[in-house]
C-alpha positions as CSV (number, residue, x, y, z in Angstrom):
1,M,0.0,0.1,0.1
2,K,2.9,2.3,1.0
3,D,4.4,1.7,-2.7
4,T,0.9,2.8,-4.3
5,I,0.8,6.1,-2.3
6,T,4.3,7.0,-3.1
7,A,3.8,6.1,-6.8
8,T,0.8,8.2,-6.9
9,A,1.7,11.0,-4.8
10,G,2.7,13.5,-7.5
11,G,2.4,14.2,-10.9
12,T,-0.4,13.7,-13.5
13,I,-2.8,11.3,-14.3
14,A,-1.2,11.0,-17.7
15,A,2.1,10.6,-16.1
16,A,0.8,7.9,-13.5
17,L,-1.1,6.0,-16.8
18,F,1.9,6.0,-19.0
19,P,5.4,6.2,-16.5
20,T,7.4,4.7,-19.3
21,R,7.6,6.8,-22.6
22,T,6.6,4.2,-25.2
23,R,5.9,5.0,-29.0
24,W,2.2,5.4,-28.1
25,S,2.5,7.3,-25.1
26,H,4.7,9.9,-26.6
27,P,4.1,13.3,-25.7
28,A,3.4,14.4,-29.2
29,I,0.7,11.2,-29.4
30,L,-1.1,12.5,-26.5
31,A,-0.9,16.3,-27.6
32,V,-2.5,15.0,-30.9
33,V,-5.2,12.6,-29.1
34,G,-6.0,15.4,-26.7
35,A,-6.5,17.9,-29.5
36,L,-8.9,15.6,-31.2
37,I,-10.7,15.0,-28.2
38,I,-11.2,18.8,-28.1
39,A,-12.4,19.0,-31.5
40,I,-14.8,16.3,-31.2
41,S,-16.2,17.6,-27.8
42,A,-16.5,21.3,-29.4
43,Q,-19.0,19.5,-31.7
44,V,-21.2,17.7,-29.0
45,S,-24.0,20.2,-28.0
46,T,-25.4,20.7,-24.7
47,V,-27.8,23.3,-24.8
48,P,-26.8,26.2,-24.7
49,F,-23.0,25.2,-25.2
50,T,-20.8,22.6,-26.0
51,M,-18.8,20.2,-23.9
52,Q,-15.5,21.7,-24.8
53,T,-14.9,23.8,-21.9
54,V,-15.2,20.7,-19.7
55,A,-12.9,18.5,-21.8
56,I,-10.2,21.2,-22.0
57,L,-10.3,21.5,-18.3
58,T,-10.2,17.9,-17.4
59,L,-7.9,17.2,-20.1
60,G,-5.5,20.2,-18.7
61,M,-5.5,18.6,-15.2
62,A,-4.9,15.1,-16.7
63,Y,-2.0,16.1,-18.8
64,G,-0.4,19.0,-16.5
65,W,0.4,22.3,-17.7
66,R,3.4,21.7,-20.3
67,L,1.7,19.1,-22.2
68,G,-2.0,20.7,-21.7
69,G,-0.6,24.1,-23.3
70,V,1.3,22.5,-26.1
71,T,-2.2,20.5,-26.7
72,L,-4.4,23.4,-27.0
73,L,-2.1,25.3,-29.0
74,L,-1.6,22.4,-31.6
75,Y,-5.4,22.6,-31.6
76,L,-5.7,26.6,-32.4
77,F,-2.9,25.7,-34.9
78,A,-5.2,22.9,-36.6
79,G,-8.1,25.3,-36.9
80,G,-6.3,28.3,-37.8
81,I,-5.1,26.3,-41.0
82,G,-8.5,25.3,-41.7
83,L,-9.3,22.2,-40.4
84,P,-13.0,22.2,-39.1
85,V,-12.0,21.5,-35.3
86,F,-13.9,24.3,-34.0
87,A,-17.5,24.7,-32.6
88,G,-20.0,24.2,-35.2
89,G,-17.1,22.7,-37.8
90,K,-15.6,25.9,-38.4
91,G,-11.9,26.8,-39.0
92,G,-9.7,29.1,-40.6
93,A,-7.4,31.8,-39.4
94,A,-10.4,34.2,-39.1
95,A,-11.8,32.4,-36.1
96,L,-8.3,33.4,-34.1
97,V,-9.7,37.1,-34.3
98,G,-13.3,36.7,-34.7
99,P,-15.8,36.8,-31.9
100,S,-15.0,33.7,-30.1
101,A,-11.4,34.3,-30.3
102,G,-11.0,35.6,-26.4
103,Y,-12.3,31.8,-25.7
104,L,-10.1,30.0,-27.9
105,W,-6.8,31.7,-26.3
106,G,-8.1,31.5,-23.4
107,F,-8.3,27.6,-23.8
108,V,-4.7,27.6,-23.4
109,F,-4.2,29.6,-20.4
110,A,-6.8,27.7,-18.6
111,A,-5.6,24.5,-19.4
112,M,-2.0,25.5,-18.3
113,L,-3.5,26.7,-14.8
114,V,-5.5,23.8,-14.2
115,G,-2.6,21.5,-15.2
116,W,-0.1,23.3,-13.0
117,L,-2.9,23.2,-10.0
118,A,-3.0,19.4,-10.7
119,E,0.4,18.8,-10.4
120,K,0.3,20.2,-7.1
121,G,-2.0,17.8,-6.2
122,W,-5.4,19.6,-6.7
123,D,-6.9,16.9,-8.6
124,R,-6.9,14.4,-5.8
125,S,-10.1,15.7,-3.9
126,F,-13.3,16.6,-5.2
127,A,-13.4,20.0,-3.5
128,R,-9.9,21.3,-4.8
129,A,-10.6,19.8,-8.0
130,L,-13.8,21.7,-8.4
131,T,-12.0,24.8,-7.3
132,A,-9.3,24.4,-9.7
133,M,-11.7,24.1,-12.4
134,I,-13.7,27.2,-11.2
135,L,-10.2,29.1,-11.5
136,G,-9.6,27.7,-15.1
137,S,-13.2,28.9,-16.1
138,A,-12.5,32.2,-14.9
139,V,-9.1,32.4,-17.1
140,L,-11.2,31.0,-19.8
141,F,-14.4,33.3,-19.5
142,I,-12.9,36.5,-18.7
143,P,-10.9,37.2,-22.1
144,G,-13.8,35.5,-24.2
145,V,-16.4,38.1,-22.4
146,L,-13.6,41.0,-22.7
147,W,-13.0,40.3,-26.5
148,L,-16.8,39.7,-27.3
149,G,-17.9,43.0,-25.8
150,Y,-15.1,44.6,-27.6
151,L,-16.6,43.6,-31.0
152,L,-20.2,43.1,-30.7
153,D,-23.4,44.6,-29.4
154,P,-27.3,43.3,-29.3
155,V,-27.6,45.1,-32.4
156,A,-25.2,43.4,-34.4
157,W,-26.5,40.1,-33.1
158,G,-30.1,41.0,-34.0
159,V,-31.4,40.5,-30.3
160,D,-35.1,40.9,-29.3
161,L,-34.5,42.8,-25.8
162,N,-38.1,41.7,-25.2
163,K,-37.1,38.4,-24.2
164,V,-33.9,39.2,-22.2
165,P,-34.8,39.4,-18.4
166,S,-35.7,43.0,-17.6
167,F,-32.4,43.4,-15.4
168,W,-30.1,42.6,-18.1
169,A,-32.1,44.7,-20.8
170,D,-31.8,47.7,-19.0
171,A,-27.9,46.9,-18.5
172,L,-27.8,46.2,-22.2
173,L,-29.6,49.7,-23.1
174,A,-27.1,51.4,-20.8
175,D,-24.0,50.1,-22.3
176,A,-24.5,47.8,-25.3
177,G,-21.5,46.1,-26.2
178,W,-20.0,45.3,-22.9
179,K,-23.4,44.3,-20.7
180,W,-24.3,42.0,-23.8
181,S,-20.9,40.3,-23.6
182,L,-21.3,39.5,-20.1
183,Y,-24.9,38.3,-20.5
184,E,-24.2,36.7,-23.9
185,G,-21.1,35.4,-23.2
186,L,-21.3,34.1,-19.6
187,W,-24.3,34.7,-17.7
188,K,-26.7,32.4,-20.1
189,F,-24.2,29.5,-19.4
190,R,-24.2,29.5,-15.6
191,Y,-26.1,26.6,-14.9
192,S,-24.9,24.2,-17.6
193,E,-21.4,25.0,-17.3
194,S,-22.0,24.9,-13.3
195,A,-22.9,21.2,-13.6
196,K,-20.7,20.4,-15.8
197,L,-17.9,21.7,-13.7
198,V,-19.4,19.8,-11.0
199,L,-19.4,16.4,-13.2
200,A,-15.7,16.9,-14.4
201,A,-14.4,17.4,-10.8
202,S,-16.0,14.6,-9.4
203,T,-14.2,12.3,-12.1
204,L,-10.5,13.3,-11.3
205,P,-10.4,11.7,-7.6
206,V,-12.0,8.7,-8.8
207,C,-9.9,8.5,-11.7
208,W,-6.6,8.3,-9.0
209,K,-8.3,5.7,-7.0
210,L,-8.8,3.4,-10.1
211,I,-4.9,4.2,-10.7
212,G,-4.1,3.5,-6.8
213,R,-5.9,0.3,-7.0
214,R,-4.0,-0.8,-10.2
215,S,-0.5,0.3,-8.8
216,E,-1.5,-1.7,-5.6
217,R,-2.3,-4.7,-7.9
218,R,1.0,-4.6,-9.9
219,S,3.1,-3.9,-6.4
220,P,6.1,-6.5,-5.8
221,S,4.5,-7.4,-2.4
222,N,1.2,-8.5,-3.8
223,E,3.0,-10.3,-6.7
224,D,5.2,-12.3,-4.2
225,A,2.3,-13.1,-2.1
């Protein structure tokens, strides 16, 4: 049991699953697989948002800050050269400076932050994993909302303010671009994103428990017994 605790006391889930580098566990392969997972998650819609944010934060914590950051940069590169990896099957360099650009670039820093926290052991308990993901979400959403507010306003979106809660409608009329970006880019996702963060945070400690059991079964003491 002591050997199991030592084996899983530090590092990331990816490092624990692939302690020995092989052809299939090389960081370059893991980065490609991770970018593919993120691309697929961007196409999986759960009203009113995709599963992409959860995939990015979970992958970042599983990979660590270096590999997580490289994976997200690879994802942006793939989309930038025209591969249909962004939400809605979109791709192209224009997306990297368009309305969603703040979120796209925020993906990189969010993955790096939660990856760094995971390396410090924040993915071993639900409470700390959830805290890490909330911080990662802030790093993701802040540039997204700011950039969206810089570019857009309700008129450009063709929004019917009669369908918006009165509190937000008043705010939108007072400062169209920034207030609308806060509503459209963050507030309307508060319930779906919160639920997905709780779900993702609960899976990480479970993964560590499974890794610990696997290490325990493979420990020399068990084999000798």
